[in-house]
C-alpha positions in Angstrom: -69.9 -31.5 -11.6 -67.5 -33.8 -12.8 -66.5 -34.9 -16.5 -64.1 -38.0 -16.0 -66.1 -41.1 -15.1 -64.8 -44.6 -14.3 -67.9 -47.2 -13.8 -67.0 -50.5 -12.3 -69.0 -53.1 -12.8 -69.4 -57.1 -12.0 -72.7 -57.4 -13.6 -74.5 -58.8 -11.1 -74.6 -54.8 -9.4 -77.1 -53.6 -12.2 -74.3 -50.8 -12.8 -73.2 -52.4 -16.4 -77.1 -51.0 -17.3 -75.0 -47.4 -17.2 -73.8 -48.0 -20.6 -77.2 -48.1 -22.1 -77.2 -44.5 -21.1 -74.3 -42.5 -22.4 -76.0 -39.6 -24.1 -77.9 -39.2 -20.8 -74.9 -39.3 -18.8 -73.0 -36.3 -21.1 -76.2 -34.2 -20.8 -75.3 -34.8 -16.9 -71.6 -33.0 -17.7 -69.7 -36.1 -18.3 -67.3 -35.9 -21.2 -65.2 -39.2 -21.0 -66.4 -42.5 -19.7 -64.5 -45.4 -18.8 -66.7 -48.7 -18.0 -64.3 -51.1 -16.1 -64.7 -55.2 -15.1 -62.9 -57.2 -13.2 -62.3 -60.6 -13.5 -61.1 -62.3 -10.4 -58.4 -64.4 -10.3 -60.4 -66.6 -7.7 -63.3 -67.1 -10.2 -62.6 -70.9 -10.7 -61.2 -74.0 -10.0 -57.9 -72.2 -11.9 -56.0 -69.1 -12.1 -57.2 -68.0 -15.5 -54.8 -66.3 -18.0 -55.2 -62.7 -19.4 -55.7 -63.9 -23.0 -58.6 -62.6 -25.4 -60.5 -66.2 -24.8 -60.7 -64.6 -21.0 -61.7 -60.9 -21.3 -63.4 -60.8 -24.2 -66.6 -61.9 -23.1 -67.1 -59.4 -20.6 -65.8 -56.7 -23.0 -68.5 -57.9 -25.8 -71.0 -57.9 -23.2 -70.2 -53.7 -22.5 -69.9 -52.7 -26.2 -73.4 -54.6 -26.9 -75.0 -52.1 -23.9 -73.3 -49.0 -25.3 -75.4 -47.0 -27.2 -74.0 -44.2 -30.2 -72.1 -41.8 -28.3 -72.3 -38.1 -28.9 -69.2 -37.1 -30.5 -68.0 -34.8 -27.7 -67.7 -37.9 -25.6 -65.1 -40.2 -25.1 -66.0 -43.8 -24.1 -63.6 -46.3 -22.9 -64.1 -50.2 -22.4 -61.5 -51.9 -20.1 -61.5 -55.7 -18.8 -58.6 -56.8 -16.1 -57.7 -59.5 -15.0 -56.5 -58.9 -11.0 -58.1 -58.0 -7.4 -60.8 -55.2 -8.6 -59.8 -52.5 -6.0 -56.7 -52.6 -7.4 -57.1 -52.0 -10.7 -59.4 -49.8 -10.3 -57.1 -47.3 -8.2 -55.0 -47.9 -11.1 -57.2 -47.1 -14.1 -58.4 -43.9 -12.0 -54.9 -42.6 -12.1 -53.9 -43.5 -16.1 -57.3 -42.1 -17.2 -57.0 -39.3 -14.4 -60.7 -39.1 -14.0 -62.3 -37.0 -11.4 -65.4 -39.8 -9.8 -65.8 -43.7 -9.7 -68.9 -44.7 -9.8 -69.5 -48.5 -7.6 -72.5 -50.4 -7.1 -72.5 -51.8 -3.3 -75.4 -53.3 -1.4 -76.4 -52.4 1.8 -74.7 -54.6 4.4 -74.3 -54.8 8.4 -71.4 -54.6 9.9 -70.8 -58.2 10.0 -71.5 -58.8 6.8 -69.3 -56.4 5.3 -66.4 -57.5 8.2 -66.6 -61.1 6.8 -67.3 -60.7 3.1 -64.8 -57.7 2.3 -65.9 -54.6 0.2 -64.4 -53.0 -2.4 -66.2 -49.7 -1.6 -64.5 -49.9 1.7 -60.9 -50.3 0.6 -61.7 -47.3 -2.1 -62.4 -45.2 0.6 -59.7 -45.5 2.5 -57.4 -44.9 -0.5 -59.4 -43.4 -3.6 -57.9 -39.9 -4.3 -61.3 -38.8 -6.3 -65.0 -38.8 -4.8 -66.7 -42.0 -5.3 -70.4 -42.5 -6.0 -72.2 -45.5 -4.5 -75.4 -46.6 -6.3 -77.2 -49.6 -4.5 -77.4 -52.7 -7.0 -81.2 -53.3 -5.9 -82.6 -50.2 -6.9 -80.2 -50.2 -10.5 -81.7 -53.6 -11.4 -85.1 -52.7 -10.9 -85.2 -49.0 -12.4 -87.1 -48.7 -16.1 -85.2 -47.9 -18.6 -87.2 -44.7 -18.6 -86.4 -44.0 -14.6 -82.6 -44.9 -15.1 -82.3 -42.2 -18.2 -83.5 -39.4 -16.1 -81.1 -41.2 -12.9 -78.2 -40.6 -15.1 -78.9 -37.3 -16.8 -80.1 -35.8 -12.7 -77.2 -37.7 -10.7 -76.0 -34.0 -9.1 -78.4 -32.0 -9.7 -79.6 -31.7 -6.0 -77.1 -32.7 -3.3 -78.1 -33.1 0.6 -75.0 -31.6 2.7 -75.1 -33.0 6.2 -72.8 -30.1 8.5 -72.2 -30.2 11.7 -69.3 -27.4 12.3 -66.9 -30.1 12.3 -63.5 -29.7 9.9 -64.9 -32.7 7.6 -68.0 -30.8 7.2 -66.2 -27.7 6.4 -63.9 -30.0 4.3 -67.1 -30.8 2.5 -68.4 -27.6 1.3 -64.8 -26.4 0.2 -64.5 -30.0 -2.2 -68.0 -28.9 -3.5 -67.2 -25.5 -3.7 -64.3 -26.4 -5.4 -65.5 -29.3 -7.9 -68.6 -26.5 -9.0 -66.3 -23.8 -9.8 -63.5 -25.6 -11.6 -66.3 -27.1 -14.2 -67.8 -24.5 -16.6 -70.6 -27.5 -17.4 -71.0 -28.2 -13.7 -75.2 -29.8 -13.6 -75.2 -28.9 -9.7 -78.1 -26.6 -9.5 -79.4 -27.0 -5.6 -77.7 -27.9 -2.3 -79.8 -28.5 1.2 -77.2 -27.9 4.2 -78.8 -30.0 6.9 -77.3 -29.4 10.9 -78.6 -31.8 13.1 -78.3 -31.3 16.8 -78.0 -35.0 18.3 -80.4 -35.0 21.0 -78.8 -38.2 22.7 -76.3 -36.0 24.4 -76.7 -34.1 27.2 -78.4 -30.5 26.9 -76.3 -28.6 28.9 -73.3 -28.8 26.5 -74.6 -27.9 23.7 -75.3 -24.2 24.8 -78.2 -21.6 25.4 -79.4 -21.5 21.6 -77.8 -24.7 19.5 -80.8 -24.5 16.9 -79.9 -20.8 16.6 -76.7 -20.9 16.5 -76.6 -24.0 14.1 -78.7 -21.3 11.9 -76.3 -18.7 12.3 -73.2 -20.9 10.3 -75.9 -22.6 8.1 -76.5 -18.5 7.1 -72.6 -18.0 6.0 -72.4 -21.4 4.3 -75.5 -20.4 2.2 -74.5 -17.3 1.3 -70.7 -18.5 -0.2 -72.7 -21.0 -2.1 -75.1 -19.0 -3.5 -72.4 -17.0 -4.9 -71.8 -20.2 -7.3 -75.5 -19.2 -8.8 -77.0 -22.3 -6.4 -80.1 -22.5 -5.4 -79.1 -23.5 -1.2 -81.8 -24.5 1.4 -81.1 -24.8 4.9 -82.0 -26.7 7.7 -81.5 -27.5 11.4 -83.2 -30.5 13.4 -82.4 -32.1 16.7 -82.9 -35.8 16.4 -80.6 -38.7 15.8 -78.3 -37.8 13.0 -78.5 -40.7 10.6 -82.0 -41.0 10.8 -82.5 -37.2 10.1 -80.6 -37.4 7.3 -82.4 -40.3 5.5 -85.7 -38.6 6.4 -84.7 -35.5 4.9 -83.2 -37.1 1.4 -86.6 -38.7 1.5 -89.0 -35.4 1.9 -86.7 -33.3 -0.5 -86.1 -35.2 -3.6 -82.7 -35.5 -3.2 -80.3 -36.4 -6.0 -77.5 -37.7 -3.9 -76.0 -37.2 -0.4 -72.6 -35.7 -0.3 -70.2 -37.2 3.0 -66.7 -36.7 3.9 -64.9 -38.6 6.8 -63.8 -37.6 10.3 -60.6 -39.5 9.6 -59.5 -40.7 6.5 -57.7 -43.5 8.5 -59.6 -46.3 9.0 -62.9 -44.5 7.9 -64.6 -48.1 8.1 -63.1 -49.8 10.9 -65.3 -51.6 13.2 -64.4 -50.2 16.2 -65.4 -46.6 16.1 -68.2 -45.4 15.7 -68.8 -43.5 11.8 -72.0 -41.5 10.9 -70.3 -41.7 7.4 -69.4 -45.1 7.6 -73.1 -45.7 8.2 -74.2 -43.6 5.6 -72.3 -45.4 2.9 -73.6 -48.9 4.3 -77.5 -48.0 4.9 -78.6 -45.2 2.7 -80.5 -46.0 0.0 -80.0 -43.0 -2.3 -76.9 -42.5 -4.4 -74.0 -41.3 -1.8 -71.1 -39.1 -3.1 -68.2 -39.7 -0.9 -65.3 -37.3 -1.2 -62.2 -38.5 0.3 -60.0 -36.5 2.7 
C-alpha cells in the first residue's frame, strides 16, 4: 500500500529492529525508508549540543543494524535534537513519506494524560497515515517472526465500518492508496459492521443486520474491482470487543481506522472508538487522518 516510510524509534520501543529487515520491507512494497531517532533536549542535566558527539552514537547504532539493502530501495538515517513530534512532522514533509511508523505502548487514559504521547500529537497533526506497533511485541518477536511480519504488514486489513462519514472516508482512502500504488501488497480486506447492542432496539430499525449487510455488499463490490478479496461480517455487540475478537479470529495484519472528528480525537472528555483502538489494540493499527 505504501512506498515511502518514516520509521521512528527511541531505542526502547523495539522499532529499531526494523532496520535489520530492509529486504523484507522492500518485499512489502517499500522503496524508500527513513529511520529516525530523536534526542530529547530534556534527556540530561544539561541541554545537549547538536554536534557529532551527541548525534553519532545513535546514528552508528542504526547503521550497524542495517542489512544490505536491495539496489532499488533508498535508505536514510536521521538523528536530530529536539521534540520528537515536531521533528517527525518536519521529516515527513521533507522526504514526502506516505506513512509513519511509531512504537506506542498500550495505555490507559490517565497514563496518556499524565505522560503525554507522541502518537496522540501526530494523530491530530499528521497529514499521512500512521502505523502503530506495540513495543512489547516488537521487542519479543524472533528474527524469523519479524522477517515475516515486515513482508506482510499490509496484506490483510480489518476495516470497521458503520455507515458514518468517517467510515466512508476510510474506504475512500484505502481505495485511493491501492489504486495509486501499482506495487500494493494488499490482498484482502474484511469489512466489519458492529451494531452496538448498548442502544435502544427501537432506534435501530426493523432489520438492522440485513440493512447493514446490504450496505457492506456495495462496498465489497467497489473494493473487489481492485482485485482484492473482500469478506464482510455483521454482528451485534460491543464495537471495541467485536473488533478485537475479529482481528484475532481472522489472522489480520492490521486494523485500519479513521477518526470521526480530526480536531480533538484524543480529548479525554469525549468517547471515541478510534481512540480506544489506538490505545488498546495489540494488533498493528493503521490510522488514516481526516
